[in-house]
C-alpha positions as CSV (number, residue, x, y, z in Angstrom):
1,X,121.6,103.3,104.0
2,X,118.6,105.2,102.5
3,X,115.7,105.5,104.8
4,X,115.2,104.4,108.4
5,X,111.7,103.3,109.5
6,X,111.1,103.2,113.3
7,X,108.3,101.0,114.3
8,X,106.9,100.0,117.7
9,X,103.9,100.4,120.1
10,X,102.4,103.9,120.7
11,X,104.6,105.5,123.4
12,X,107.7,103.7,122.3
13,X,109.3,107.0,121.1
14,X,109.2,106.6,117.4
15,X,108.5,110.3,116.7
16,X,110.8,111.7,119.4
17,X,113.7,109.3,118.6
18,X,113.0,110.0,114.8
19,X,113.5,113.8,115.0
20,X,116.6,113.5,117.0
21,X,118.1,110.6,114.9
22,X,117.3,112.6,111.7
23,X,119.2,115.5,113.0
24,X,122.2,113.4,113.9
25,X,122.2,111.8,110.6
26,X,121.4,114.8,108.5
27,X,118.2,113.2,107.3
28,X,114.7,114.4,106.8
29,X,112.0,113.3,109.1
30,X,108.5,112.2,108.3
31,X,105.6,111.3,110.8
32,X,103.1,109.2,109.0
33,X,100.5,110.0,111.6
34,X,100.7,113.6,110.6
35,X,100.6,112.6,107.0
36,X,97.5,110.6,107.5
37,X,95.8,113.5,109.3
38,X,96.6,115.9,106.4
39,X,95.5,113.3,103.9
40,X,92.1,112.8,105.8
41,X,91.7,116.3,107.1
42,X,91.1,115.1,110.7
43,X,92.9,114.0,113.9
44,X,93.6,110.3,114.3
45,X,91.2,109.9,117.1
46,X,88.4,111.6,115.1
47,X,89.1,109.2,112.2
48,X,88.9,106.2,114.6
49,X,85.7,107.5,116.2
50,X,84.1,108.2,112.9
51,X,85.2,105.4,110.7
52,X,86.2,102.6,113.0
53,X,89.4,100.7,113.4
54,X,89.3,98.6,110.2
55,X,88.8,101.7,108.0
56,X,91.6,103.5,110.0
57,X,94.0,100.5,109.4
58,X,93.3,100.6,105.7
59,X,93.8,104.4,105.5
60,X,97.0,104.1,107.5
61,X,98.3,101.5,105.0
62,X,97.4,103.7,102.2
63,X,99.3,106.6,103.8
64,X,102.4,104.4,104.3
65,X,102.1,103.1,100.7
66,X,102.1,106.6,99.4
67,X,105.6,107.5,101.0
68,X,108.3,107.9,98.5
69,X,111.4,109.5,100.0
70,X,115.2,109.2,100.4
71,X,117.5,109.8,103.3
72,X,114.5,110.1,105.7
73,X,113.8,108.8,109.1
74,X,110.2,107.7,109.0
75,X,107.9,107.2,112.1
76,X,104.8,105.3,111.0
77,X,101.7,104.9,113.4
78,X,102.0,102.0,115.9
79,X,99.5,99.9,113.8
80,X,101.6,100.2,110.7
81,X,102.3,96.3,111.0
82,X,98.6,95.5,110.9
83,X,98.4,95.4,107.0
84,X,100.8,93.3,104.8
85,X,101.0,95.9,102.0
86,X,102.4,98.5,104.6
87,X,104.9,96.1,106.0
88,X,106.1,95.2,102.4
89,X,106.3,99.0,101.5
90,X,108.2,99.9,104.7
91,X,110.8,97.0,104.1
92,X,111.3,98.3,100.5
93,X,111.8,101.8,101.7
94,X,114.7,101.1,104.0
95,X,115.9,99.6,107.2
96,X,113.1,98.9,109.6
97,X,114.0,99.3,113.3
98,X,111.7,98.0,116.0
99,X,111.9,100.2,119.2
100,X,111.1,97.5,121.9
101,X,109.7,98.3,125.2
102,X,108.1,96.3,128.0
103,X,104.4,96.4,128.5
104,X,104.9,97.9,131.9
105,X,106.9,100.7,130.5
106,X,104.3,101.4,127.9
107,X,101.5,101.5,130.5
108,X,103.5,104.0,132.4
109,X,104.0,106.2,129.3
110,X,100.5,106.1,127.9
111,X,97.9,108.1,130.0
112,X,95.6,109.3,127.2
113,X,94.3,106.0,125.7
114,X,90.9,107.4,124.7
115,X,92.3,110.5,123.0
116,X,95.7,109.5,121.7
117,X,94.5,107.8,118.4
118,X,95.4,104.2,119.2
119,X,93.7,101.6,117.0
120,X,91.9,99.5,119.6
121,X,89.0,97.3,118.8
122,X,86.0,97.8,121.3
123,X,87.0,95.9,124.5
124,X,90.7,95.8,123.7
125,X,93.2,96.7,126.3
126,X,96.8,98.1,125.6
127,X,98.0,94.7,126.9
128,X,95.9,93.0,124.3
129,X,97.2,95.1,121.6
130,X,100.9,94.7,122.8
131,X,100.6,90.8,122.7
132,X,99.0,90.9,119.3
133,X,101.5,93.4,117.8
134,X,104.8,92.3,119.3
135,X,105.4,89.3,117.0
136,X,104.3,91.4,114.1
137,X,106.9,94.1,115.0
138,X,109.6,91.4,115.4
139,X,108.7,89.9,112.1
140,X,108.7,93.1,110.1
141,X,111.9,94.6,111.5
142,X,115.3,94.2,110.1
143,X,116.6,95.3,113.6
144,X,115.2,95.2,117.2
145,X,116.6,97.8,119.5
146,X,115.6,97.3,123.2
147,X,115.0,100.8,124.7
148,X,114.2,99.9,128.2
149,X,114.7,102.6,130.9
150,X,116.7,104.7,128.6
151,X,116.8,108.5,128.0
152,X,116.0,109.9,124.5
153,X,119.8,110.4,123.9
154,X,120.6,106.8,125.0
155,X,117.9,105.5,122.7
156,X,119.2,107.5,119.7
157,X,122.7,106.2,120.4
158,X,121.5,102.6,120.7
159,X,119.7,102.9,117.3
160,X,122.7,104.5,115.6
161,X,124.9,101.7,117.0
162,X,122.5,99.0,115.8
163,X,122.4,100.5,112.4
164,X,126.2,100.8,112.2
165,X,126.5,97.1,113.1
166,X,123.7,96.1,110.6
167,X,125.4,97.8,107.6
């Protein structure tokens, strides 16, 4: 297993799980949101506010496409599945794992919608984005790991077990 790419909605735990999983496996960790911020010299929400969602999705896909690494757990942004070239690159990089949560759990986790840097079109709700993205995550992923009502440690263990079974 070379790289592991964790995908899912904002608030699904990609970064938190990714850091702990990387430590457990002896891998590096890469947060593509941070990479995008470094490449663009601004915070995610500033990029969205300044340039709009479509520009942001293209810049995010460019950031994902720029990733070249080995033995790394990668946490791309939640909208990583919105551009085909990003999907294709992630699937070439390694095993794509979808961290699946219910909409109700996500709504309980995300309280800073206006400042979190979530790619929402004007008038879109978290529910709209969830229903649009869910089939895209499912199609992109090699593995789907339900992470309903789990602690961080339980989620990391569930991902490790799914990866072991997948190999």
